[in-house]
C-alpha positions, 0 to 999 in steps of 0.5 A: 492525695489531699481532699483539697486536690482530689477530684469531685465524685459528682463532677466525675459522675456528671462528666461521665453521664455527659460523655455517655449521652453525647457519644452514643449514637453519633454514627446515625445517618451512616447510609445517607447523604449528611445534613446540609449544614454538616456537609458544608463544613466537612467539605470546607475542611476537606478543601483546607486539608487538600490545598494545605491552607487555613483558608476556610472558604465557607464564609457564611461562618468565621473560621475557628470552628472549622479549624476545630474540626481539622484535627479529627477530619485529618485522622478520618482521612481528610475526604468529605465523606462520612468518616469525616462527618463522624469525626466532626460529630465527635469533636462536637460531642467533646465540646459539649462534655467540656460545657458541662465541666465549665458549668460546674466550675461557674456554679462552684465559683458563684455559689458553692460546690453544691450549686456546682454539682447540681449544675453540672448533673442538670447540664449533663442530661440537658435534651437540647445539648444532647441532641445538637451534640449529635451533629456538627453544630457550632452552637455546642461549641459556642457555649464553651466560649460564653461559659469562659467569658461568664467565668472570667467575670466570676473568678477572682481576677485583677481588673485589667486581667478580667477585662482581658479575659473577658475580651479574650472569650468575646473574640473566641465566640465571635470567631465561632459564629456571627452570633457570637458578639451576643456575649459582648452585652452580658460581659460589658454589663458584668465589667460595668457593674464591677466597683469603680469601672474605668474607661480603660477596662472597656478599651482593653476589653474591646481591643483583646476581643478584636486581637483575638477574633483576628488571630482565630479567624484571620481569613475573614479579614484577608477575604473581607468581601467574601466574608461580608457576602457570607454574613449577608447570606446568613442574615437574609436567611434569618430576615429574608421577608417571608410572607407567613413568618411568625411575629416576635411575641409568637417566636419569644413564646415559642422559645420559652415553650421549647425550653419547658418542653425539653427541660421540664417545668421543675428545672425552669421554676427552680431556674426562675427561683435561682435568678430571684435569688441572685437580685441581691448580688447583681455584680455576680448574677446580672451577666447570668441573667443578661445572657438568656435575656439578650440571645431570646430577645435577638433570636425572637426577631428572626423569621425562622425558629431553631432549638440549636439557638437555645443551647448556649442558654442552658449552662446558665439556666442550670446554674440558676436551677441549681441555686434554686435547689440549694435555697430549697434544701437549705443545707439539708442534704436530703432536701437538696437530693430530692429537689435534684432528682425531681429536676433531673427526672424529665430531662434525663428521661427525654435524653435517654429516649432521644439517644435510643433513637439514634440507634434504631433504624430511622424513616430513611434507613426503612425507605433505603431498605424498601427501595431495594425492591425497586432495583433497576427501577427510577425512584423520586424523593423529597427527602434530600439527604435520602440514600439508595441502594445500588441499582436504584436511580434517584431524582431529588425534588424540593417539594410535592406540589401537582407538578412534582406529583406529575413527575412522580407518576413517571417514576416507579416509586416515590419517597415523600415527606409526609407533611408535604402531602396535602389532599390525597394525590391523584393516581398515586397509590400509598404502600407504606408509611414510615414513622419516626420513633422520636422527634430527632434529627437522627430520626427525621420526618415521617416518609410516605412511599407512593407508587403510580396507579395508572401509566404516565401517559395519561397526564400528558397531551403529546405533540410531534415536533416536525423538522422545518420552520416555525411558520408551518403551523405545528411545533417545529425543530431545526439545527442551530449552534456550532457544528450543528450540536444543538436543536432548536424547537419553536412552539406555536405559542407560549405553553407549559412544557411537562416532558420532551421525547427524543426517539433515536434511529434503531441501533443508535445510542440516545445522546446526552442532552441538556434542555434550555428554555426561552420565553421570548425565542432569543434568550435561553435559560437552562432547565433542571431535569430528570432524564429517563432511557426508555425501551423501544415501543416497537421492534423496529424502533429506537430507544427513547430518551425522556427529559422531565423538567423539575420545576414547571417551564413556560416557554415559546421555544426550546433548545436541546444541546449535546456535551459530545463533540460530534454533531447532533444527529436529527431525531427519528422522532421528537415530541413535546408534552404538555400536562393535562389540566388540571394537573392533579 
């Protein structure tokens, strides 16, 4: 094999390092529910496989990314279980390795083999890329489309082919994620800076982008109303008017600081030097400068910040850092090697520690193991992806405010995200604190195990609900609904409802009940509840069914409905509880 065709050894090293860092530890979280975004993607692909069509159904994103997940999920069995989540992570990790090869090609075309090698090595160890490649993330695949677009401008092509190739990359990027069109500005700038730009080039560029988008995400147009609604959901999430949202400059500064924390100061300084060196060749390097400028400028306007938004920038920053290394080395191999090692040291160490954390028990893993001690009991958690051992009934709540702390006193144990605990909660005792080994998605947040230190009855003021009319004075109930399958409870006045307790006659089975509340006594709305069956309080009493609203409820009337076909037998005893003030 001639030297011209022989694979570059340093490229192979970079690809091997990238694969090792990205494919190691992809099985994290196997004992728990997948992250929300991951589960949404997996369920959408499972629906496509079950229905035998390409309607991706998850219209908050275009369709291409879900199509790319199809083969792996099909091989994993097609169901929306962890095997499919793992398959999706493998697909994303593979695209992360491909991005390393594209960074090598971009650096080599723009500035020579030395730059391509150094850029590939930097990209391989980028902590931002490594962490996001351990999840089902669109941003890792989106960068591949971004790099293909920049390559289309860099390689020697005829004018028409360059415009078509750039348009195709823009169409692919737009079909992966709604932020894909951000690539349009750098690519249009690159076409504009070419000698003698012609309007026909931009027409071709836009037309090809539109055609490729339609081909890669056809159901976005076939179900345009749903797609526009999904895009609107994304926009509202990023710009929904949060009262404590960070400002533009704060966001911009935070993103720059985050790049420094993960990539390291040497990498960023070298990237600045490389970008400065490229100012003399704007036709080649202006699109690469424009990409991070546009992405940061746009995402800094949002009210949320996520590290994954930075992933499509690390390839360009690696190329510029490699150019800075080459200028420092000035063709002297030892100097190039030393500068490369200095730039690699911090991100490589951070990525190695991150990957190590994916193979270690996370706080969720430790919590699940600890919950085994409460087998047969009831647990409450604010960690929404927490799994449970067999025999433990788990209730998930959204936060840990005083109302939720009331619920915690009703459970045998609570697993709470540490940052959600302000002042020490009253009547709850901390028994264990579970800390992550690293700040990675695989480890998750610090968790705290709490157990009640007083009986839950101390938190309530109970009132018996008697049969009869509301005019009798206290809370009263009466049968309602078709075939008497519901019972209405009229309260003397509008009041907070903390619990409802239904006692059945001895020997009878507690019914399956739904709780509805009304603010005006006529219109009822369902209330999300946790239910608990309690043993009889006395040998002659029946079993108890306790209903606990998960969110604060203030009502003048309640309705208890059964889903069973038989009429709802009146309770042997019915009572409601209001929380003692203060709730804490």
